[in-house]
N, C-alpha and C positions, 0 to 999 in steps of 0.2 A: 545552081547558077546564082541565085540570090546571095547566097553565102560568100561567094567569091567577090561580088560587087561590095558588100559590107566590108569585107576584109580589105579590099583595095581602098575604100574610103577611110577606114581606120589608119591604114599605112600612110595615105597622103596627109591626113590631119597630123599624124605624129611627126612626119617629116617637116611639115610647115612649123610646127611648134619647136622642133629641134633646131631649125634654121633661125627662128626668132631668138631663141636662147643664145645660140652661137654668136650671132650678130650683135646682140646686146652685151654679151660677156667680153667680146673683143673690141668693141667700140669705145670711143673716148666721150664721155659725158661732158658737155660744155658748162651745164649748170646743174646743180644738185642741192636742193634745199637742206638735205641732211648734212652737207659739208659745213655749213655755218654753225652746226651744233656740235662740231668736234671741239674738244677741250682746248682752251687756250692755256699755254703754259708760259709763265712769266720768265724773262731772261734772268739768268743768275747774277748775284751781286759780285763786284770785283773783290777779289781776295788780296789782302795786304800781306807782304812778306815780313816775317819776324824771325827771330832766332829759335823760337820754339818748334819742336816736331810738328809736322803737318798731320792733321787728322786723316783718317781714311777718306779716299776720294768718293764724293757723293755724285751720283748721276745728275746732271744738269737737266735732263729730260726724263723725269720718273715715269714708271709705268703706273697709269691711274686706271680707275674704272672706266673713265672716258677713252683711254687708250685701247682697252679690251673691247669696248663697244664699237670703236672705230674699226678695229680689225674684223670683228664679226660682221659689220656692215659692208666694208669694202673688200676684205681679203678672203673670207671664209668661203665665198662662192667657188673659188678655185682651190685655195689651200686648205679648206676643211675647218670645221669648227675648233678642232684642237690643233690645227696647223700641220696635219699629216699628209697634205697634198691630195686629199680625197674629197674635195668639195663637190657640190652638185654638178658644177661645169667641167670638172676635171676630165671625165671620160670623153668629152667633146672638143678638147683642145689638141692642137697639133703637136705641142710639146707638153708633157706632163708637168703640172705645177710642182714647184720645189716643196719638199717635205721639210717644214720648218722645225721638226724635232730631231733631225739628224745632224749631229754635231760635226761628223766627219767632213762634210762639205762646208757647212757655215763657219767652222773655225778657220778655214782658209780664205775667208772673205772679211775684209776690214768693215767697220761701221760705215766708212765713207762709201765704200763700193755698195753696200746694201742701200744706203740712202740714195745714192745715185740711180739705182735701178728702180726703186720705189718712185722717186721723183720724176724721172725721165723715161721710164718704160723698160721693158725687157730688151728691145733692140738696142737701146743706148748702152746697154751693159753687155752686149753680144749674147743675149739670152733669148728667151721665148718671145715671139712676136705678138702673142695674145696678151702679154703682161702690159696693161695700159699705163700711161703716164699719169701719175696722181698729182703732179705739181701744181696743176690748175685747180685741183679740188682740195687738197690738204696743204696746209701751211708747213713750213720747215720744221717748227717745233713739234708738230704732231707726227711728221715723218721721222724725226729723231727718236721720239717716244715709241714709235712702231718698231724701229730698229732695236731699241732696248727690249721690247716685248718679244721679238724674234729671238733675242739672246737668252730670254727666260725660257721660251719654248724649247730650245735646243739644249738648254743648261750648259751654255758654252760661252767663251769669250774669243775674241780675235786673238790668235797667237802671234 
């Protein structure tokens, strides 16, 4: 009889912890001290037109160590450390997180669409309701850099 009570107590504690994790994963954080530590990326300089051939296009929001750290801090809990959609919160979400290493899907989405979903959340893009809005936490330059990082993970470009 004692064993059954101990098992019930462990199950209740596990359930409470699971609910706390789920609520924090799907909630929107109003303030986050780590957000101010996200890398600031300067705006690109204007390019002048001349008759010479243009050099290869350089990304205006390069992927930096700070971009990768931002992904690990904000995205990896659901999308996984390597972006495979297998983060610690993934089993507890109503809709599985997107696998950022699969080019088949990501090639069908423009950079603007990815930016929109990161900034305004999954529901704004007709996707997962647990994908939070990061626009109040991350600045636009950081979100653009995250889009470029996702392109690196999938080794794909928008077609």
